[in-house]
Every structure is written in structure tokens, then in C-alpha cells.
C-alpha angles and dihedrals in degrees: 000000000000129000115310092022093290117144113238116210107231131182122246128197125232122175091342094307120116111228124187119237106226089200119203091334094073118188114338094206101053134275123357114232127226112205124189112304096045096266114146115219127201118236119257089255090055091050092051091046090052092048090050091053088051091049093053097039103034105014097197118172090250090057090056092046093048095050091044091051097051091046094047090049088057093240093123136000126235089249090053090049090056091045091053091047090052093049092049092049092049093047090051093045090243132139112281096181108151093205092055091047092050092049091048093051092045090050093049091048092049090050091051091046091052093047095046110026117199093234090054094057104101100191110080093213093051091046091051092047092050091050091049095049095045092046093049092053094050097040104035115008099051091042089061089062090069 
């Protein structure tokens, strides 16, 4: 337990793999599954929620690509992504301020755009993909936040 009686989610190690302890919150997206071999897997909703936390907090290019890919595949909508992020933040007792989240994603995207400018991407397919992903985040994904 953390200060004030709050449970702090901490990672544990099993066979050299770091696994998060979801604490008393459990999985936000339903039951965890245990396939053969005794390895527990998070639900798809939990995976998306974790990736959303990474997008807001870290904002690495892979976070943007992963969220873009699952939304483009029709597995989840931008609005559902934000809902899962909000639920995860609430369950963890963390800040779920939409304005802060929007600013964080915009800042991460601006940093990536400065580091890897569209006009400096030599490969036409990569350039087109970067334009599409960046445009989608600014025109669709952030709009779903409200």
C-alpha cells in the first residue's frame, strides 16, 4: 500500500519478464485469460488502455503508430481509446484531465514532427505514411477527446 492507504501498482518479475501488478483494480477490460503455459494475458481493452497511457505520458513514435493501427483496423475507435485511458487513469488514482492529455499528445507530436520533418523523409511511402498518421491524430484522434 502507498501513502494514505492507496494501493500502488508495482511491477513484479517472473522468469526475467517484468509484469505489472494491476493491484485491486484488476483488468479494466474484463477477464484476463490464461492460455497454456500459465501465462496471464491482459484483455484487448487493457492493452489499449496501457498504450494510451504510454501515448500521453511518453509519446514515442511507436505509441502513435500502435494507436493509429488499431483504430484504422476498426478494432477500437478514437473515442473508445480515450474512454479506456480515462478508466485506467481513474482506476490508478491518476490525473484524467482531458486538457492535460490533449496538450501532452500535441506536444509529443510536435516534438516528433520537429525531429523528423516531413520534407526530410526521402522515401515517398514513408513520407506519405507519416503525413497520414500525423494528420489523423490532429484531425480525428484529438477531436474525439472533446
